[in-house]
C-alpha positions as CSV (number, residue, x, y, z in Angstrom):
1,M,0.0,0.0,0.0
2,P,1.4,3.4,-0.9
3,S,1.6,5.9,2.0
4,V,-0.4,9.1,2.3
5,E,2.7,11.2,1.8
6,N,3.5,9.4,-1.5
7,V,-0.1,9.9,-2.7
8,A,0.0,13.6,-1.9
9,S,3.4,14.1,-3.6
10,C,2.2,12.3,-6.7
11,R,-0.9,14.4,-6.8
12,N,1.0,17.6,-6.6
13,S,3.5,16.6,-9.2
14,F,0.7,15.5,-11.5
15,T,-1.0,19.0,-11.1
16,R,2.3,20.8,-11.9
17,R,2.8,18.6,-15.0
18,I,-0.7,19.3,-16.3
19,A,-0.3,23.0,-15.6
20,S,2.9,23.1,-17.7
21,V,1.1,21.5,-20.6
22,L,-2.2,23.5,-20.5
23,P,-2.5,27.0,-21.9
24,F,-2.3,30.1,-19.7
25,D,-6.1,30.8,-19.4
26,R,-6.7,27.2,-18.4
27,Q,-4.0,27.5,-15.8
28,T,-5.5,30.7,-14.4
29,E,-8.9,29.0,-14.1
30,L,-7.5,26.0,-12.2
31,T,-5.5,28.3,-9.9
32,C,-8.4,30.7,-9.1
33,R,-10.9,27.9,-8.6
34,S,-12.0,27.9,-4.9
35,S,-14.7,26.4,-2.7
36,V,-15.4,29.8,-1.1
37,P,-18.3,31.6,-3.0
38,T,-17.9,35.2,-4.1
39,Q,-20.0,38.1,-3.0
40,N,-22.2,37.9,-6.0
41,Q,-22.8,34.2,-5.5
42,V,-24.1,34.6,-1.9
43,L,-27.9,34.7,-1.7
44,V,-29.1,37.2,0.9
45,P,-32.4,36.3,2.6
46,E,-35.4,38.5,1.8
47,T,-36.0,39.4,5.5
48,L,-32.5,40.7,5.8
49,L,-32.9,42.8,2.7
50,K,-36.2,44.3,4.1
51,K,-34.5,45.0,7.4
52,R,-31.6,46.8,5.8
53,K,-34.0,48.9,3.7
54,S,-36.1,49.8,6.7
55,Q,-33.0,50.7,8.7
56,E,-31.8,53.0,5.9
57,A,-35.2,54.7,5.7
58,A,-35.2,55.2,9.5
59,R,-31.7,56.7,9.4
60,A,-32.7,59.1,6.6
61,E,-35.8,60.1,8.6
62,R,-33.8,60.7,11.8
63,R,-31.3,62.7,9.8
64,S,-34.0,64.9,8.3
65,A,-35.7,65.3,11.7
66,A,-32.5,66.3,13.3
67,E,-31.8,68.9,10.6
68,A,-35.3,70.3,11.0
69,T,-34.9,70.5,14.8
70,K,-31.6,72.2,14.5
71,K,-33.0,74.8,12.1
72,A,-36.0,75.4,14.3
73,N,-33.8,75.8,17.4
74,K,-31.6,78.3,15.6
75,E,-34.7,80.4,14.7
76,K,-36.0,80.1,18.2
77,R,-32.8,81.2,19.7
78,G,-32.9,84.3,17.6
79,V,-36.4,85.1,18.8
80,I,-35.4,84.5,22.5
81,F,-32.4,86.8,22.1
82,K,-34.5,89.6,20.6
83,R,-37.1,89.3,23.4
84,A,-34.4,89.3,26.1
85,E,-32.9,92.5,24.5
86,S,-36.3,94.2,24.4
87,Y,-36.9,93.3,28.1
88,V,-33.5,94.8,29.1
89,N,-34.4,98.0,27.2
90,E,-37.8,98.1,28.9
91,Y,-36.3,97.7,32.4
92,R,-33.7,100.4,31.7
93,T,-36.3,102.8,30.3
94,A,-38.5,102.3,33.4
95,E,-35.6,102.9,35.7
96,R,-34.5,106.0,33.9
97,E,-38.1,107.3,33.9
98,K,-38.3,106.8,37.6
99,I,-35.0,108.7,38.1
100,R,-36.2,111.5,35.9
101,L,-39.5,111.9,37.7
102,N,-37.8,111.9,41.1
103,R,-35.4,114.6,39.9
104,V,-38.2,116.8,38.5
105,A,-40.2,116.5,41.7
106,R,-37.1,117.4,43.8
107,Q,-36.5,120.5,41.6
108,E,-40.1,121.6,42.2
109,G,-39.8,121.1,45.9
110,N,-42.1,118.0,45.9
111,F,-41.8,114.3,46.5
112,Y,-42.2,111.7,43.9
113,V,-44.4,108.9,45.1
114,E,-44.0,105.6,43.1
115,D,-46.9,103.5,42.0
116,E,-48.3,100.9,44.5
117,P,-46.3,97.7,44.1
118,K,-48.2,94.9,42.4
119,L,-45.9,92.0,43.3
120,V,-45.2,90.5,46.7
121,F,-42.9,87.6,47.7
122,V,-44.1,85.7,50.8
123,V,-41.9,83.4,52.9
124,R,-43.4,81.2,55.6
125,I,-41.2,81.4,58.8
126,K,-43.4,79.6,61.3
127,G,-44.3,75.9,61.6
128,I,-47.6,74.2,62.0
129,N,-47.9,74.2,65.8
130,K,-50.7,76.3,67.4
131,I,-52.2,77.7,64.2
132,A,-55.9,78.6,64.1
133,P,-58.0,77.0,61.4
134,K,-58.5,80.3,59.4
135,P,-54.8,81.2,59.1
136,R,-54.0,77.6,58.3
137,K,-56.5,77.6,55.4
138,I,-55.1,80.9,54.1
139,L,-51.5,79.5,54.2
140,Q,-52.8,76.5,52.2
141,L,-54.4,78.9,49.6
142,L,-51.1,80.7,49.4
143,R,-49.4,77.4,48.8
144,L,-47.2,77.9,51.8
145,L,-47.4,74.4,53.2
146,Q,-43.8,74.2,54.7
147,I,-41.6,76.4,56.7
148,N,-39.1,78.4,54.5
149,S,-41.3,78.0,51.5
150,G,-42.0,81.0,49.3
151,T,-44.3,82.2,46.6
152,F,-45.1,85.2,44.4
153,I,-48.5,86.8,45.0
154,R,-50.3,89.5,43.0
155,L,-51.1,92.3,45.5
156,T,-54.8,93.2,45.6
157,K,-57.2,94.2,48.3
158,A,-58.2,90.6,48.9
159,T,-54.6,89.3,49.0
160,Q,-53.7,92.2,51.3
161,E,-56.4,91.1,53.8
162,M,-55.2,87.5,53.6
163,L,-51.6,88.6,54.3
164,T,-52.8,90.6,57.3
165,I,-54.5,87.5,58.8
166,V,-51.4,85.3,58.5
167,N,-49.0,88.2,59.4
168,P,-47.5,86.4,62.5
169,Y,-46.5,83.4,60.4
170,I,-44.9,85.0,57.3
171,A,-42.4,87.5,56.1
172,Y,-43.1,89.4,52.9
173,G,-42.2,92.4,50.8
174,Y,-41.7,93.7,47.4
175,P,-39.0,91.9,45.4
176,N,-36.9,93.7,42.8
177,L,-35.9,92.3,39.4
178,K,-32.6,90.9,40.6
179,S,-34.4,88.9,43.3
180,V,-37.0,87.5,40.9
181,R,-34.3,86.5,38.4
182,E,-32.1,84.8,41.0
183,L,-35.0,82.9,42.5
184,L,-36.1,81.5,39.1
185,Y,-32.7,80.6,37.8
186,K,-31.4,79.1,41.1
187,R,-34.5,77.6,42.7
188,G,-37.1,77.6,39.8
189,Y,-39.1,74.4,39.5
190,G,-42.2,73.8,37.4
191,K,-45.3,71.7,37.8
192,V,-45.1,69.0,35.1
193,D,-47.6,66.2,35.3
194,K,-48.1,67.1,39.0
195,Q,-44.4,66.5,39.6
196,R,-41.7,69.0,40.7
197,T,-39.5,69.4,37.7
198,P,-36.4,71.7,37.6
199,L,-36.5,74.4,34.9
200,T,-33.3,73.4,33.2
201,D,-34.6,73.8,29.6
202,N,-36.7,76.4,27.8
203,Q,-38.5,73.5,26.1
204,I,-40.3,72.7,29.4
205,I,-41.5,76.3,29.7
206,E,-42.6,76.4,26.1
207,E,-44.6,73.1,26.3
208,H,-46.7,74.3,29.3
209,L,-46.8,78.1,28.8
210,G,-46.2,78.5,25.1
211,K,-49.9,79.1,24.4
212,F,-49.7,82.2,26.6
213,G,-46.6,83.6,24.7
214,I,-44.1,82.5,27.3
215,V,-41.4,80.4,25.6
216,C,-38.3,80.9,27.7
217,M,-37.0,81.8,31.2
218,E,-36.7,85.5,30.4
219,D,-40.4,85.5,29.3
220,L,-41.3,83.9,32.6
221,I,-39.2,86.4,34.6
222,H,-40.8,89.3,32.7
223,E,-44.3,88.0,33.3
224,I,-43.8,87.5,37.0
225,Y,-41.9,90.8,37.7
226,T,-44.3,93.0,35.7
227,V,-47.4,91.0,36.9
228,G,-48.5,90.6,33.3
229,P,-51.9,89.5,31.9
230,N,-50.8,85.8,32.2
231,F,-49.4,86.1,35.7
232,K,-51.9,83.6,37.2
233,Q,-51.0,80.9,34.7
234,A,-47.2,81.5,35.0
235,N,-47.3,81.6,38.8
236,N,-49.4,78.5,39.1
237,F,-46.9,76.7,36.8
238,L,-44.2,77.5,39.3
239,W,-43.7,75.2,42.2
240,P,-43.4,77.0,45.6
241,F,-39.8,77.9,46.3
242,K,-38.0,75.8,48.9
243,L,-35.5,78.1,50.5
244,S,-32.8,77.5,53.1
245,N,-32.4,79.0,56.5
246,P,-31.0,82.5,56.2
247,N,-27.2,82.9,56.6
248,G,-26.6,83.9,60.2
249,G,-30.1,82.8,61.2
250,F,-33.2,84.8,62.0
251,R,-33.3,87.5,64.6
252,T,-33.4,86.6,68.3
253,R,-37.0,87.8,68.5
254,K,-38.1,86.0,65.4
255,F,-41.8,86.0,65.9
256,K,-42.1,89.7,66.6
257,H,-43.0,92.1,63.9
258,Y,-40.1,93.3,61.7
259,I,-40.4,96.9,62.9
260,E,-40.2,95.6,66.5
261,G,-36.9,93.8,65.9
262,G,-38.4,90.5,64.7
263,D,-38.8,88.9,61.3
264,T,-42.6,88.6,60.6
265,G,-44.8,91.0,58.7
266,N,-44.2,93.4,55.8
267,R,-40.6,94.5,55.4
268,E,-41.2,96.1,51.9
269,E,-37.9,96.4,49.9
270,N,-35.9,94.8,52.7
271,I,-37.3,91.4,51.6
272,N,-34.6,91.4,49.0
273,G,-31.9,91.1,51.7
274,L,-33.8,88.1,53.2
275,I,-34.0,86.5,49.8
276,R,-30.3,86.8,49.3
277,Q,-29.7,85.2,52.7
278,M,-32.1,82.3,52.0
279,N,-31.5,81.7,48.3
């Protein structure tokens, strides 16, 4: 019996001998012949072809949607910048007009009396112990359910009477633009599906207040500070502010009125200092 090595060597020599006799094209055909099929010879299943086609269509759709979103966001940013610039001009004009009227009144020997404030910021500084039912109900209506919680309120005759009743449990005053802006940017939360959601994106504001013309944070600040026509909707969207204890603590006689050396009651423009301490 011939061995395996002898058979293999004979087969290789036979192949070389035939290759030397055959023409070049035939040699190339024998050399290139392989058991591995080419790409054109492989049959792709129909399901795989459909899957590839659907994936390509989905990619194209996502690409077009991303381009449309990018274009819309670019246009939206332009609108937001223009609105913010107009608000800055409005605030500066109002401040200059106030200075001018004050100067004119002083030159004529009179006093300039500003308009009655329309916006109040209220902070609850007393807990739940020993509170009568009526003040407790008013605190619930004002959404001041916890100590150190704060809300914006439109100042009217009705709300003024409510503040008078709960005077021993709150501190309130008239916030300026800086206080409103710092509160909203640092501690602003919105009511989204009855959940407390941080206002980290203008998209959240636009989804819930866009129908009222409020599409960004500066729109919300302007609506709150100027007590605009949609103040109620904007204020109800805001979750009550959760503030910290003031730096250095409250006064020793905390539950006395502010003018008596305490912290409760109306402190007018001095509420801005308390907001800085608690924000």
